[in-house]
C-alpha positions in Angstrom: -10.9 6.7 -9.8 -7.8 5.8 -7.7 -6.2 8.8 -5.9 -3.0 6.9 -5.1 -1.5 4.0 -7.1 1.6 2.1 -6.0 3.1 -0.5 -8.3 5.9 -2.9 -7.6 7.6 -0.6 -5.1 10.9 -1.8 -3.6 13.2 -0.4 -1.0 16.2 -1.7 1.0 18.4 -0.1 3.6 21.8 -1.8 3.2 21.2 -5.5 3.4 17.8 -5.0 5.1 14.9 -5.3 2.6 11.8 -3.3 3.7 9.5 -3.2 0.6 9.5 -6.0 -1.9 7.2 -5.3 -4.9 4.6 -3.5 -2.9 1.4 -2.7 -4.9 -1.9 -1.3 -3.9 -4.3 1.5 -4.8 -6.5 3.9 -2.8 -10.0 4.6 -4.2 -11.2 8.2 -4.2 -13.6 9.2 -1.4 -12.5 6.3 0.9 -10.6 5.8 4.1 -7.9 3.2 3.3 -6.4 1.4 6.3 -2.8 0.7 5.6 -1.9 -1.8 8.4 1.1 -3.8 9.5 3.4 -4.6 12.4 5.7 -1.9 13.7 8.7 -1.8 11.4 6.8 -3.4 8.5 7.5 -0.4 6.1 4.4 1.8 6.5 6.3 5.0 7.2 8.9 4.2 4.6 6.1 3.8 2.0 4.6 7.2 2.9 8.0 9.0 2.7 8.5 7.6 -0.8 4.9 8.8 -1.7 5.9 12.3 -0.5 9.1 12.3 -2.5 11.2 12.4 0.6 12.8 9.0 0.2 14.1 7.3 -3.0 12.7 3.9 -4.0 15.0 1.3 -5.4 12.3 0.4 -8.0 8.6 0.7 -8.7 6.2 3.5 -9.6 3.8 5.8 -7.7 1.2 8.1 -9.0 -1.0 10.6 -7.1 -4.1 11.9 -9.0 -2.7 10.4 -12.2 0.7 12.1 -11.9 3.9 10.2 -11.3 5.8 10.8 -8.1 9.6 11.6 -8.4 12.1 11.6 -5.6 13.0 15.2 -4.7 10.4 16.6 -7.0 7.4 17.4 -4.9 4.9 18.7 -7.5 2.5 15.9 -6.6 2.5 17.1 -3.0 0.1 19.9 -4.0 -2.5 17.1 -3.9 -1.4 15.8 -0.5 -1.9 16.7 3.2 0.4 14.9 5.6 0.1 14.2 9.4 3.3 12.5 10.8 3.0 10.3 13.8 4.6 13.0 16.0 3.8 16.4 14.5 6.0 19.3 15.6 4.9 22.9 16.1 6.2 26.3 17.4 5.1 26.0 21.0 5.0 29.8 21.6 2.2 30.2 19.0 -1.5 29.7 19.4 -3.3 27.4 16.9 -4.6 30.2 14.7 -1.2 31.9 14.4 0.4 28.6 13.4 -2.1 28.0 10.6 -1.7 31.6 9.4 2.1 31.0 9.2 1.6 27.8 7.3 -0.8 29.5 4.9 1.7 32.4 4.3 4.5 29.9 3.6 2.5 28.2 0.9 1.4 31.5 -0.7 -2.3 31.4 0.2 -4.2 34.7 0.0 -4.7 36.3 3.4 -8.5 36.2 3.1 -8.4 32.5 2.3 -6.0 31.8 5.2 -8.4 33.5 7.6 -11.5 31.6 6.3 -9.8 28.2 6.1 -8.2 28.6 9.6 -11.5 29.3 11.2 -13.3 26.5 9.4 -10.6 23.9 10.2 -10.2 24.9 13.8 -13.9 24.5 14.2 -13.7 21.1 12.5 -11.0 19.8 14.9 -12.5 21.3 18.0 -9.9 24.0 18.6 -11.8 27.1 17.6 -12.1 28.5 21.1 -8.6 27.4 22.4 -6.4 30.4 22.9 -3.5 28.9 24.9 0.0 28.3 23.5 0.6 25.1 21.5 3.4 24.2 23.8 0.7 23.5 26.5 -1.4 21.3 24.3 -2.0 17.6 25.1 -0.9 15.0 22.6 -4.5 14.7 21.3 -4.8 18.4 20.8 -1.6 18.5 18.8 -2.8 15.7 16.6 -6.0 17.6 16.0 -4.0 20.7 15.1 -1.9 18.5 12.8 -5.0 17.4 10.9 -6.1 21.1 10.5 -2.6 22.0 9.2 -2.7 19.0 6.8 -6.1 20.1 5.4 -5.2 23.8 4.9 -4.4 23.4 1.2 -7.6 21.4 0.6 -5.7 18.2 -0.4 -7.3 15.4 -2.4 -5.3 12.9 -0.3 -4.7 13.1 3.4 -1.9 10.8 4.7 -2.0 10.0 8.4 0.9 8.1 9.9 -0.4 6.3 13.1 -2.3 9.3 14.3 -4.0 7.5 17.2 -1.2 5.2 18.5 -0.2 7.2 21.6 -3.6 8.6 22.5 -5.9 7.7 25.3 -9.4 6.3 24.4 -11.0 9.8 24.4 -8.3 11.2 22.2 -8.4 8.3 19.8 -12.2 8.7 19.4 -11.8 12.4 18.8 -9.3 11.8 16.0 -11.4 9.0 14.4 -14.5 11.2 14.5 -12.6 13.9 12.7 -11.3 11.6 10.0 -14.9 10.4 9.3 -15.9 14.0 8.8 -12.8 14.7 6.6 -13.8 11.8 4.4 -16.6 14.0 3.0 -14.0 16.2 1.4 -10.9 14.2 0.8 -9.5 10.6 0.5 -7.6 9.3 3.6 -4.7 6.9 3.8 -4.7 5.8 7.4 -1.6 4.0 8.5 -1.8 2.2 11.8 -1.4 -1.0 13.8 -4.4 -0.4 16.0 -6.9 -2.7 14.3 -10.0 -1.6 16.2 -9.5 1.9 14.8 -9.4 0.4 11.3 -12.6 -1.5 11.9 -14.2 1.7 13.2 -13.6 4.0 10.2 -12.0 2.3 7.2 -13.7 1.3 4.0 -10.8 -0.6 2.5 -7.8 -2.4 4.1 -4.4 -3.4 2.9 -2.3 -5.6 5.2 1.4 -5.2 4.8 3.8 -8.0 5.6 7.2 -9.0 4.2 7.3 -5.9 2.1 4.1 -6.7 0.2 0.4 -6.4 0.6 -0.6 -9.9 1.7 -4.4 -9.2 1.8 -6.6 -6.4 0.7 -10.2 -5.6 0.2 -13.2 -4.0 1.8 -13.5 -4.5 5.6 -16.9 -6.4 5.2 -15.5 -8.5 2.3 -12.5 -9.6 4.3 -14.6 -10.5 7.3 -16.9 -12.6 5.1 -14.2 -14.5 3.3 -11.0 -14.7 5.5 -12.2 -15.4 9.0 -14.8 -17.5 10.9 -17.5 -16.5 13.2 -17.2 -17.6 16.9 -19.9 -19.5 18.7 -19.4 -19.5 22.5 -21.1 -21.5 25.2 -20.6 -20.5 28.8 -21.4 -22.9 31.6 -21.8 -22.4 35.4 -19.0 -24.9 36.2 -15.9 -26.1 34.5 -17.2 -29.6 34.9 -20.2 -28.9 32.7 -17.9 -27.2 30.2 -15.7 -30.3 30.1 -18.7 -32.7 29.7 -19.9 -30.6 26.7 -16.5 -30.4 25.1 -16.0 -34.2 25.5 -19.2 -35.0 23.6 -18.3 -36.7 20.3 -20.8 -34.5 18.4 -18.8 -31.4 19.4 -15.6 -32.9 18.1 -17.4 -33.8 14.8 -18.4 -30.2 14.1 -15.3 -30.0 11.9 -14.4 -26.7 13.3 -11.8 -25.3 15.7 -12.8 -25.8 19.3 -11.1 -24.0 22.2 -11.8 -23.9 25.9 -11.2 -21.1 28.4 -12.5 -21.4 32.0 -16.2 -22.2 31.9 -16.5 -21.3 28.2 -16.2 -23.3 25.0 -15.6 -21.4 21.8 -16.2 -22.9 18.4 -14.9 -21.2 15.2 -17.3 -21.8 12.4 -17.8 -20.7 8.8 -21.6 -21.3 9.2 -22.5 -19.9 12.6 -26.3 -20.5 12.3 -25.9 -24.2 11.6 -23.2 -24.6 14.3 -25.4 -22.9 16.9 -28.4 -25.1 15.9 -26.2 -28.2 16.5 -25.0 -26.8 19.9 -28.6 -26.3 21.0 -29.5 -29.8 20.0 -26.5 -31.2 22.0 -27.5 -29.1 25.0 -31.1 -30.3 24.9 -30.1 -34.0 24.6 -27.5 -33.9 27.4 -29.5 -31.8 29.8 -26.6 -29.3 30.2 -27.8 -25.8 30.9 -25.6 -22.9 29.8 -25.4 -19.5 31.4 -24.9 -17.9 28.0 -24.9 -18.6 24.3 -23.5 -16.1 21.8 -22.1 -15.7 18.4 -19.6 -13.1 17.4 -18.5 -11.8 14.0 -14.9 -12.2 13.0 -12.6 -9.4 14.0 -10.0 -7.7 11.8 -7.5 -8.8 14.5 -8.3 -12.5 13.7 -7.7 -11.9 10.0 -4.5 -10.0 10.6 -3.1 -12.9 12.8 -4.2 -15.4 10.1 -2.2 -13.8 7.3 0.8 -12.1 9.0 3.7 -14.3 9.9 
């Protein structure tokens, strides 16, 4: 079952087109990486999903119910973490979650139970200081707890790791992996390594449309090549290797950087066997031979203008 379905969505601001027939769906129980350049329309899409912005055309459904601008009934299924969440800085985390629960009409006992459970999940259970003194990463973690308070079936995260240091990013990614056990996640970002780390499915947004989508493993297997790299002791050895006619006949993309020669190949095993044969016959001795799987960054650069 698809938790979120977007069909033919369009949106312009004046003469500036942002979305142009955008269509994709998010399978239940997955983390869906919604990726694109800054300004590509990711945040606009999420605001339309939340009923906060009116689309020019197209349809959206959440858990089988249509989304209507200004009518937020489908938001009962959704938890939302904006890129820069705002809080009352004079409160502590538990007080803030209690306030959010009261605003949404949750029973007091349930607010207490859920607040303790979620603060434990995001690593803030023992933090008693005011939210105004929190680091950016702590605020993002509290934002996730707030977004999960109503037990949503879909959690929308708008670039939650973009301004965090490596430790803060890992903390957020680890939390989202745990959250996946209870809810579906739409993870909007331009940090491609984060997508590779946690996402099951990917949709690449460019020109107002999804230009490529599928599972991470599927995209790697079909839309990018492996890299075979030979590193030599001297640039002279590297130049001799690269000039060998058999290297140029590999029918692949060959690039040189310093002492290393990288060969992009759809069949890395066969290419590496040919490289070893060339090395043996020329007497060149490499410092290192290695193959690397294609990265999501390579795929992104391949399909985005």
